[in-house]
Every structure is written in C-alpha cells, then in structure tokens.
C-alpha positions, 0 to 999 in steps of 0.5 A: 018653598025653597029659594029655587021655587020662588017664581023670580028665582025660577025666571032668573035660572031660566034666563041663565040657561037661555044665555048659556045655550045661546053663548055655547052655540055661538062659541061652538060654531065660531070659536074665538070669534064667537067668544068675542061676540059673546063678550061684546054682547054681554058688555052691551047688556051691562052698558044698557042696564047701567044706563037704565039703573042710573036713570032709575036712581035719578028718578028716585032721587037717591043719588048716583053712588054704590049704595044706590046702584045696589038698591036700583039693581033690585029693579033688574034683579028683584030677588036678592039671590047672592050672599056676600060681604064687603072686604075693605074700603079705601080712599080710591078702592072698595072690594066686596066678596060674593060667597054664594050665588045660585046663578054661579052654581047653575053655570058650574052644573052645565058643560063649559058652563064655567067658561061661559058664565065667567065670560058674562060675569067679566064683561057684563058687571064692569059695563054696568058699573061704569055706565051707572057712574063713570067715576067707577070701574069694576074689576072681577079679581076672582070668580067662583064660576072660574073655579075660585072659592068666592067671587071678588069684585074690586071697585075703583074710583077713577076720578 
C-alpha cells in the first residue's frame, strides 16, 4: 500500500478536493467578494480547530505549547502526511519548513489550485495557532502551493 492508498490519506485528499471545488465555485461566481468569503471561512475553521485542540491538550494534561499543538493536531489530522524540519529557534521566534505535503501537491494539480490552496493555508493555519494559544502568531512566509520550493511557517511569541 502506498501512502495515498491509506484510508485516512484518501479521506484527506477527498476533503481537499471538496474544499477546492466549493471555494472555486464561490470565487468564480463572486470574484473578490467570493475570495474574501473563502478567506473568512478558512480562518473560522482554523479558529474553531485551534479552540478544539486547545481543549484536547488541556484534557490530556500535556500543556499548551508548540509540541502539544503538534501532538493534538493528530486528533484532527490522524496521519502525518508532511515532511519537514525546524529552521531555527530564537527567544521570540521559531521557524520551520515543510518540504513535502501531498495536500499541496493535490492543489497544484487542479486548475487555480495554487491560488485556492494558498488562500486556505494563509488563513487557516494562523487562526489555528492563535486560538490554540494567544501567545503565538503564525506567519506563512513562503508557500509551495504558491510556487515556492518549500512552505515556511514562522511562529512568533507575542507575549
């Protein structure tokens, strides 16, 4: 079985395509207003997931920190489907790089997929991190969906 044959991976790819087709239809029909609606919806999804996994980390008594966020993320995304590594950690900043992600490859294979996938990525992930812990903000510095070779997330400690 290759990594795309795993049932959870297939489900992830199905939901990626569903989001893509819904977002594309909204943007195609409503233009800039539709794009703003898609961004708002993606941020709301990230916000809600951040609250959910914060509660999960609290219930599991594992603390509210970057490591516990990544551990509790497996509750939402049960299969680790990305490859990457930390870039650096400083007193107020941590940066990490994603070098492979099948979801990003899926977006790139679809018409306007880069744009739609990047909308999701730049709205959902910062919302998730900030609602998990308001001491963090997350910036998407580069996106392989948008054409960069890797995705770079920089997490800033705001307090």
